[in-house]
FIPALUM-546980 format. One record per residue: x, y, z of N, C-alpha, C in turn; residue number from 1; residue in three letters. Coordinates in steps of 0.001 Angstrom, whole numbers. Layout:
<sites>
n.px:n.py:n.pz:ca.px:ca.py:ca.pz:c.px:c.py:c.pz:i:aa
X:Y:Z:X:Y:Z:X:Y:Z:NUM:ala
...
</sites>
This chain:
<sites>
n.px:n.py:n.pz:ca.px:ca.py:ca.pz:c.px:c.py:c.pz:i:aa
136904:78447:88580:136504:79923:88827:135033:80284:88329:1:met
134697:79530:87206:133334:79763:86585:132326:79095:87605:2:arg
132641:77848:88151:131933:77071:88937:131791:77418:90318:3:asp
132690:78299:90840:132882:78625:91989:131513:79517:92491:4:asp
130675:78891:93581:129378:79697:94005:129771:80968:94477:5:pro
130907:81154:95194:131288:82550:95880:131437:83599:94746:6:val
132198:83170:93699:132599:84182:92607:131227:84422:91858:7:ile
130604:83423:91643:129259:83367:90799:128199:84459:91478:8:ser
128132:84318:92734:127218:85210:93696:127772:86600:93560:9:ala
129249:86755:93662:129629:88132:93610:129334:88852:92349:10:lys
129587:88040:91175:129301:88530:89879:127748:88885:89768:11:arg
126881:88025:90203:125522:88257:90136:125000:89570:90890:12:ala
125774:89765:92135:125418:90932:92841:126019:92237:92159:13:ala
127201:92052:91558:127647:93315:90887:126751:93577:89466:14:ala
126357:92596:88890:125371:92754:87809:124173:93476:88150:15:arg
123528:92984:89316:122349:93506:89851:122403:94968:90222:16:ala
123747:95166:90774:123865:96491:91392:123913:97484:90131:17:glu
124647:96986:89120:124803:97774:87882:123570:98031:87213:18:tyr
122693:97149:87004:121459:97191:86312:120486:97997:87134:19:gln
120762:98136:88396:119797:99036:89186:119993:100350:89167:20:ala
121195:100811:88569:121509:102159:88511:120430:102893:87626:21:arg
119937:104317:88134:119132:105019:87388:119600:105237:85923:22:pro
120827:105599:85709:121274:105964:84503:121248:104680:83407:23:glu
121551:103615:83992:121517:102278:83209:120160:102026:82879:24:val
119179:102173:83763:117854:101867:83626:117275:102899:82472:25:lys
117596:104087:82510:117263:105120:81475:117848:104707:80242:26:ala
118965:104248:79938:119687:104053:78851:119021:102809:78298:27:ala
118692:101703:79041:117986:100449:78485:116671:100864:78089:28:arg
115902:101658:78864:114496:102111:78368:114688:102849:77119:29:arg
115537:103808:76942:115708:104475:75630:116009:103470:74527:30:ala
116896:102482:74673:117284:101592:73629:115941:100739:73152:31:arg
115257:100319:74330:114174:99736:74077:112943:100433:73174:32:met
112805:101695:73667:111807:102435:73023:112084:102627:71498:33:ala
113391:102955:71329:113925:102891:70037:113648:101747:69235:34:asn
114078:100667:69736:113964:99442:68976:112435:99301:68655:35:tyr
111591:99458:69715:110074:99373:69431:109499:100205:68316:36:met
110119:101340:68274:109461:102504:67333:110116:101983:65869:37:ala
111133:101439:65984:111727:101035:64558:111579:99593:64108:38:asn
110760:98824:65060:110669:97487:64723:109887:97131:63449:39:met
110328:96211:62594:109736:95988:61282:108279:95477:61576:40:pro
107509:95620:60647:106003:95263:60820:105865:93657:60729:41:glu
106771:92978:60043:106896:91653:60038:107115:90995:61512:42:ala
108260:91559:62123:108571:91146:63721:107387:91581:64529:43:glu
106696:92560:64482:105655:92933:65251:104269:91940:65144:44:arg
104144:91458:63841:103036:90487:63630:103633:89091:64118:45:glu
104816:88890:64043:105461:87524:64565:105149:87477:66226:46:arg
105410:88623:66711:105209:88700:68226:103820:88438:68534:47:arg
102853:89176:67897:101481:88945:68042:100991:87677:67809:48:arg
101524:86997:66999:101133:85582:66774:101531:84723:67762:49:glu
102793:84955:68150:103284:84188:69303:102523:84360:70595:50:his
102063:85693:70945:101222:85888:71918:99921:85213:71917:51:gly
99421:85304:70810:97926:84522:70440:98102:82845:70853:52:arg
99366:82540:70306:99397:81060:70379:99736:80698:71815:53:lys
100438:81560:72693:100716:80976:73917:99370:81275:74807:54:met
98579:82254:74328:97174:82281:75181:96426:81132:74845:55:val
96191:80736:73667:95502:79451:73091:95912:78208:73602:56:ala
97483:78135:73700:97840:76734:74091:98208:76540:75490:57:thr
98477:77599:76324:98905:77633:77734:98128:78235:78666:58:arg
97459:79427:78288:96773:80188:79438:95317:79676:79405:59:leu
94779:79260:78252:93111:78980:78336:92999:77570:78437:60:his
94008:76643:78769:93775:75281:79101:93010:75148:80537:61:thr
92155:73977:80584:91585:73796:81953:92491:73728:83065:62:pro
93591:73107:82727:94721:72852:83833:95166:74178:84484:63:glu
95515:75134:83482:96093:76448:83742:95242:77278:84463:64:ser
93937:77147:83946:92695:78114:84710:92577:77488:86009:65:gln
92580:76151:86294:92365:75750:87668:93630:76066:88521:66:ala
94675:75891:87991:96067:76389:88661:95832:77829:89189:67:lys
95461:78677:88092:95353:80121:88514:94247:80479:89494:68:ala
93258:79661:89391:92022:79786:90476:92451:79493:91684:69:leu
93208:78338:91896:93810:77833:93133:94781:78784:93686:70:ala
95646:79476:92855:96524:80382:93264:95858:81627:93799:71:ala
94725:82054:93198:94032:83189:93680:93283:83114:94946:72:arg
92800:81915:95383:91849:81578:96394:92684:81104:97669:73:thr
93930:81168:97820:94529:80785:98861:94440:82006:99918:74:thr
94263:81828:101164:94026:82522:102361:95029:83568:102381:75:pro
96342:83250:101994:97342:84359:101901:96973:85509:101058:76:glu
96804:84971:99745:96313:85801:98638:95074:86832:98915:77:val
94086:86051:99573:92851:86797:99847:93119:87850:100802:78:lys
93854:87592:101928:94223:88667:102851:95088:89853:102246:79:ala
95886:89531:101311:96907:90381:100841:95906:91374:99861:80:arg
94888:90724:99136:94033:91414:98394:93191:92325:99128:81:arg
92745:91908:100230:91883:92608:101205:92713:94044:101704:82:ala
93834:93645:102162:94638:94803:102636:94817:95698:101545:83:arg
95124:95351:100323:95401:96166:99239:94119:97093:98896:84:ser
93024:96496:98881:91781:97150:98663:91537:98099:99671:85:ile
91729:97811:100973:91584:98682:102098:92509:100031:102129:86:thr
93823:99738:101560:94768:100672:101498:94099:101656:100342:87:arg
93511:101247:99411:93182:101953:98245:91834:102694:98593:88:thr
90922:102109:99377:89757:102828:99685:89745:103661:100863:89:trp
90851:103532:101845:90951:104208:103051:92491:104437:103302:90:leu
93051:105345:102298:94493:105625:102461:94710:106659:103795:91:pro
93692:107208:104399:94001:108067:105450:93983:107320:106622:92:trp
93699:106014:106697:93461:105227:107928:94692:104264:108169:93:leu
95359:104388:109274:96423:103571:109490:95963:102090:109710:94:pro
96958:101196:109504:96740:99866:109426:96104:99178:110857:95:asp
96551:99927:112034:96164:99551:113339:94876:99834:113614:96:asp
94157:100715:112886:92845:101327:113173:91788:100740:112267:97:leu
92141:99872:111233:91183:99491:110363:90127:98491:110878:98:val
90468:97591:111937:89453:96812:112500:88490:97776:113422:99:glu
88959:98843:114000:88245:99728:114762:87169:100227:113863:100:ala
87565:100874:112727:86850:101415:111709:85669:100532:111227:101:tyr
86128:99298:111043:84952:98277:110581:84085:98110:111553:102:arg
84508:98106:112836:83543:97749:113953:82532:98883:113976:103:ala
83041:100191:113771:82150:101335:114043:81032:101326:112739:104:leu
81624:100877:111600:80760:101017:110458:79732:99769:110520:105:thr
80166:98648:111061:79273:97575:111176:78289:97840:112192:106:arg
78501:98769:113231:77570:98865:114174:76377:99861:113825:107:ser
76551:100472:112558:75589:101436:111961:76105:102757:111970:108:gly
77274:103148:112333:77716:104546:112227:78167:104627:110678:109:leu
77752:105939:110245:78068:106320:108963:79755:106369:108855:110:ser
79978:106314:107614:81502:106210:107172:82092:107604:107621:111:ala
81307:108671:107376:81930:109963:107864:81930:110028:109416:112:ala
81084:109671:110128:81046:109497:111614:82061:108725:112166:113:asp
82300:107500:111560:83460:106719:112006:84695:107293:111897:114:ala
84991:108032:110663:86167:108679:110272:86285:109923:111558:115:arg
85257:110439:111852:85335:111648:112886:85683:111265:114101:116:ala
85219:109881:114458:85498:109176:115761:86885:108766:115779:117:ala
87567:108395:114613:88876:107960:114668:89868:108881:114458:118:leu
89531:109826:113890:90738:111001:113683:91377:111399:114679:119:glu
90933:111447:116021:91872:111962:117038:92763:110822:117365:120:pro
92758:109622:117005:93707:108654:117090:94757:108640:115976:121:glu
94614:109241:115076:95491:109144:113913:96598:110288:114006:122:ile
97980:110043:114239:98914:110903:114350:98911:111873:113018:123:pro
99076:113058:113215:99312:114012:112182:98115:114843:111683:124:gly
96972:114294:112372:95708:115056:111874:95473:116144:112966:125:thr
94608:117199:112653:94426:118211:113655:93733:117647:114832:126:ala
92775:116794:114626:92026:116255:115636:92905:115629:116774:127:ala
93887:114912:116219:94939:114145:117136:95627:115273:117902:128:his
96198:116393:117279:96772:117218:117880:96030:117869:118923:129:thr
94685:118307:118690:93879:118843:119786:93689:117900:120823:130:ala
93605:116495:120685:93336:115606:121555:94606:115560:122565:131:arg
95625:115658:121963:96969:115351:122825:97245:116728:123443:132:val
96935:118019:123028:96834:119142:123858:95860:119232:124903:133:leu
94582:118667:124677:93570:118653:125611:94150:117702:126906:134:ala
94685:116634:126594:95338:115708:127639:96257:116351:128420:135:asn
97134:117244:127697:98218:117876:128514:97629:119078:129348:136:val
96608:119658:128860:96034:120598:129567:95195:120060:130879:137:arg
94659:118982:130555:93877:118250:131791:94835:117869:132757:138:asp
96065:117161:132340:96856:116716:133213:97419:117834:134124:139:ala
97730:119063:133415:98273:120341:134147:97170:120866:135224:140:gln
95960:120810:134767:94818:121168:135578:94760:120291:136844:141:arg
94834:119065:136488:94691:117948:137591:95774:118081:138458:142:ile
97041:118438:138263:98167:118479:138901:98010:119733:139859:143:arg
97607:121063:139196:97431:122147:139818:96350:122030:141044:144:arg
95294:121371:140746:94254:121184:141750:94696:120370:142803:145:glu
95570:119155:142525:95959:118379:143623:97061:119238:144509:146:arg
97860:120002:143754:98737:121025:144581:98138:121766:145390:147:asp
97067:122333:144919:96300:123433:145822:95682:122524:147094:148:gln
95128:121467:146798:94353:120646:147890:95497:120370:148826:149:ala
96645:119941:148443:97681:119635:149354:98334:120808:150181:150:gln
98085:122060:149645:98761:123208:150268:98104:123596:151589:151:ala
96811:123260:151607:96121:123631:152778:96101:122648:154055:152:tyr
</sites>
């Protein structure tokens, strides 16, 4: 029963579901805060020393630094970092318009002008609503003109 992968998977799923509950998380957070507030000074110092030792012996070795650098410079990580920076600096811009914005700014347009040029394409903005309404009015006008021309 203990070695059965189906039963083990069910138990792991039940534990994960239980631990994900907000009330369980809040209780665990409160217990940990209480423990940290009442932790003896000797335990704090032991933990600090352990952290210093880990940094000195594992994190600042040439091998670990080279491994970390290699992990940071993969194309996937660079692309993810670029997307994150773009989301931070341009939260108003949908992902599908990022390249258009970059093309406009690279062509010499100021950031404000590029934003003004793209706002009619962004759903939920006043400029987008105005553009949609203008398109509807134009379609109605063209249809009316065509009907009048065909009536004679």
